[in-house]
DRENKETOR-115898 format. One record per residue: residue number from 1; residue in three letters; x, y, z of N, C-alpha, C in turn. Coordinates in steps of 0.2 Angstrom, whole numbers, plus 2048, in hexadecimal, padded with zeros to 3 digits. Layout:
// DRENKETOR-115898
> num, residuo, n_east, n_north, n_up, ca_east, ca_north, ca_up, c_east, c_north, c_up
> NUM, ALA, X, Y, Z, X, Y, Z, X, Y, Z
...
//
This chain:
// DRENKETOR-115898
> num, residuo, n_east, n_north, n_up, ca_east, ca_north, ca_up, c_east, c_north, c_up
> 1, UNK, D22, A31, EDA, D24, A2C, EDE, D1C, A29, EE1
> 2, UNK, D1D, A23, EE2, D16, A20, EE6, D18, A20, EEC
> 3, UNK, D12, A21, EEF, D12, A21, EF8, D0E, A1A, EFA
> 4, UNK, D10, A19, F00, D0D, A13, F02, D12, A0D, F01
> 5, UNK, D10, A06, F02, D14, A00, F03, D16, A00, EFB
> 6, UNK, D1B, 9FC, EFB, D1E, 9FB, EF3, D20, 9F3, EF3
> 7, UNK, D21, 9F1, EED, D23, 9EB, EEC, D2A, 9EB, EE8
> 8, UNK, D30, 9E8, EEB, D35, 9E8, EE8, D36, 9E3, EE4
> 9, UNK, D39, 9E4, EDE, D3A, 9DF, ED9, D41, 9DE, ED7
> 10, UNK, D45, 9D9, ED7, D4C, 9D8, ED6, D4C, 9D2, ED0
> 11, UNK, D50, 9D4, ECB, D50, 9CF, EC6, D58, 9CE, EC4
> 12, UNK, D59, 9C8, EC4, D60, 9C6, EC3, D63, 9C0, EBF
> 13, UNK, D69, 9BF, EC0, D6B, 9B8, EBD, D6F, 9B4, EC2
> 14, UNK, D6F, 9AE, EC3, D72, 9AA, EC8, D77, 9A6, EC3
> 15, UNK, D7D, 9A7, EC3, D82, 9A2, EBE, D83, 99B, EC1
> 16, UNK, D86, 998, EBC, D85, 990, EBD, D8A, 98F, EC2
> 17, UNK, D8F, 992, EC3, D97, 990, EC8, D95, 98E, ECE
> 18, UNK, D91, 991, ED2, D8F, 98E, ED9, D8C, 987, ED9
> 19, UNK, D87, 987, ED4, D83, 980, ED4, D87, 97A, ED1
> 20, UNK, D8C, 97B, ECE, D91, 977, ECC, D94, 973, ED2
> 21, UNK, D95, 977, ED6, D98, 974, EDD, D93, 973, EE3
> 22, UNK, D8D, 974, EE0, D88, 971, EE6, D85, 975, EE9
> 23, UNK, D87, 97C, EE9, D85, 981, EED, D7F, 986, EEA
> 24, UNK, D79, 985, EED, D73, 989, EEB, D76, 991, EEC
> 25, UNK, D73, 995, EE9, D74, 99C, EEA, D6E, 99F, EEE
> 26, UNK, D70, 9A3, EF3, D6D, 9A6, EF8, D6D, 9AE, EF6
> 27, UNK, D67, 9B1, EF7, D67, 9B8, EF6, D62, 9BB, EFC
> 28, UNK, D64, 9C0, EFF, D60, 9C3, F05, D61, 9CB, F03
> 29, UNK, D5A, 9CE, F04, D59, 9D5, F03, D57, 9D9, F09
> 30, UNK, D5A, 9DE, F0B, D59, 9E2, F10, D56, 9E8, F0E
> 31, UNK, D50, 9EC, F11, D4E, 9F2, F0D, D4E, 9F6, F14
> 32, UNK, D51, 9FB, F14, D51, A01, F1A, D54, 9FD, F20
> 33, UNK, D59, 9F8, F1F, D5C, 9F5, F24, D58, 9EE, F28
> 34, UNK, D51, 9ED, F24, D4D, 9E8, F27, D4D, 9E4, F21
> 35, UNK, D4C, 9DC, F24, D4D, 9D7, F1F, D46, 9D7, F1B
> 36, UNK, D46, 9D7, F14, D41, 9D8, F10, D40, 9D0, F0D
> 37, UNK, D45, 9CC, F0C, D43, 9C5, F0B, D4A, 9C1, F09
> 38, UNK, D4A, 9BB, F08, D50, 9B7, F07, D4D, 9B1, F03
> 39, UNK, D51, 9AE, EFE, D50, 9AA, EFA, D55, 9A6, EF9
> 40, UNK, D54, 9A0, EF8, D5A, 99A, EF5, D58, 999, EEE
> 41, UNK, D5C, 99A, EE9, D5B, 999, EE1, D5E, 991, EE1
> 42, UNK, D5A, 98D, EDE, D5D, 987, EDD, D5E, 984, ED5
> 43, UNK, D5F, 989, ED2, D61, 988, ECB, D66, 990, EC8
> 44, UNK, D69, 98E, EC3, D6D, 993, EC0, D67, 996, EBC
> 45, UNK, D69, 99C, EBA, D64, 9A0, EB4, D61, 9A6, EB8
> 46, UNK, D5C, 9A9, EB4, D59, 9AF, EB7, D55, 9AD, EBC
> 47, UNK, D54, 9B3, EBF, D4F, 9B3, EC6, D4C, 9BA, EC7
> 48, UNK, D46, 9B9, EC9, D42, 9BF, ECC, D40, 9BE, ED3
> 49, UNK, D42, 9C3, ED8, D41, 9C3, EDE, D3B, 9CA, EDF
> 50, UNK, D37, 9C7, EE5, D33, 9CE, EE6, D31, 9CC, EED
> 51, UNK, D31, 9D4, EF1, D2E, 9D4, EF7, D2C, 9DA, EF8
> 52, UNK, D26, 9DA, EFC, D21, 9E0, EFE, D25, 9E3, F03
> 53, UNK, D25, 9EA, F03, D29, 9EE, F08, D24, 9F3, F0B
> 54, UNK, D25, 9F4, F11, D21, 9F9, F15, D22, A01, F12
> 55, UNK, D1C, A04, F12, D1D, A0B, F0F, D24, A10, F14
> 56, UNK, D28, A13, F0F, D2D, A17, F12, D2E, A1C, F0D
> 57, UNK, D31, A22, F0F, D32, A28, F0B, D38, A27, F07
> 58, UNK, D3C, A22, F08, D42, A20, F03, D44, A19, F05
> 59, UNK, D46, A15, F01, D48, A0E, F03, D51, A0E, F01
> 60, UNK, D54, A0A, F05, D5B, A09, F04, D5B, A01, F04
> 61, UNK, D5D, 9FE, EFE, D5C, 9F7, EFD, D63, 9F4, EFD
> 62, UNK, D64, 9F0, F01, D6A, 9EB, F01, D69, 9E4, EFF
> 63, UNK, D6D, 9E1, EFA, D6C, 9DB, EF8, D73, 9D8, EF9
> 64, UNK, D72, 9D2, EFD, D76, 9CC, EFF, D75, 9C7, EFB
> 65, UNK, D7C, 9C5, EF9, D7A, 9BE, EF5, D81, 9B9, EF7
> 66, UNK, D80, 9B2, EF6, D85, 9AE, EF8, D85, 9A8, EF4
> 67, UNK, D8A, 9A3, EF2, D91, 9A5, EF4, D93, 9AA, EF0
> 68, UNK, D9A, 9AB, EF2, D9E, 9B0, EEE, DA5, 9AB, EEC
> 69, UNK, DA7, 9AD, EE6, DAC, 9A9, EE2, DB0, 9AD, EDE
> 70, UNK, DB5, 9AD, EDD, DBA, 9B0, ED8, DBA, 9AC, ED1
> 71, UNK, DBC, 9B0, ECD, DBB, 9AF, EC5, DC2, 9B0, EC2
> 72, UNK, DC8, 9AF, EC4, DCE, 9B1, EC2, DCF, 9B2, EBA
> 73, UNK, DD2, 9B7, EB7, DD6, 9BC, EBA, DD1, 9C1, EBD
> 74, UNK, DCB, 9C2, EBC, DC8, 9C7, EC0, DC9, 9C5, EC8
> 75, UNK, DCA, 9CB, ECB, DCB, 9CB, ED3, DC5, 9CE, ED7
> 76, UNK, DC0, 9D0, ED4, DB9, 9D2, ED7, DB7, 9CB, ED9
> 77, UNK, DB3, 9CC, EE0, DAF, 9C5, EE2, DA9, 9C5, EDE
> 78, UNK, DA5, 9C0, EDC, DA0, 9BF, ED7, D9B, 9BB, EDB
> 79, UNK, D95, 9BE, EDA, D8F, 9B9, EDB, D89, 9BA, ED6
> 80, UNK, D82, 9BD, ED7, D7E, 9BD, ED2, D7E, 9C4, ECF
> 81, UNK, D7C, 9C4, EC8, D7C, 9C9, EC6, D73, 9CC, EC7
> 82, UNK, D74, 9D3, EC8, D6E, 9D7, EC8, D6D, 9DB, EC2
> 83, UNK, D67, 9DA, EC0, D65, 9DE, EB9, D5F, 9E4, EBA
> 84, UNK, D5B, 9E3, EC0, D57, 9E7, EC1, D54, 9E7, EC9
> 85, UNK, D54, 9ED, ECB, D51, 9EE, ED2, D4C, 9F4, ED2
> 86, UNK, D45, 9F2, ED3, D40, 9F6, ED2, D3B, 9F6, ED6
> 87, UNK, D38, 9FC, ED9, D32, 9FD, EDE, D2D, 9FD, ED9
> 88, UNK, D27, 9F9, EDA, D20, 9F9, ED8, D1B, 9FA, EDD
> 89, UNK, D15, 9FD, EDA, D0F, 9FC, EDF, D0D, 9F5, EDF
> 90, UNK, D0C, 9F3, EE6, D09, 9EC, EE6, D03, 9EC, EE3
> 91, UNK, D01, 9E5, EE3, CF9, 9E4, EE0, CF5, 9E7, EE5
> 92, UNK, CEF, 9E9, EE2, CE9, 9EA, EE6, CE8, 9E4, EEC
> 93, UNK, CE6, 9E7, EF2, CE4, 9E2, EF7, CEA, 9DF, EFB
> 94, UNK, CF0, 9E1, EF9, CF7, 9DF, EFD, CF8, 9E4, F02
//
């Protein structure tokens, strides 16, 4: 495991549904209970978000996304699809 500051990378997909109704998709990330970043996506499709994190012995990552909508007959609330959550060593000089 790497020690020191880390860079969080999140890759996902924003579906077309909210954009059809004029709603941008918002994604916020907390790391160990502290705000790590907030983004507004202006189009559907793939996205990559990155945030530099302070050094910690472990990380608890919380991803919040809106809007939430139903897609019957599925009764689960839907937002973005997340395909990757990864910690990276930040570039030299960061």
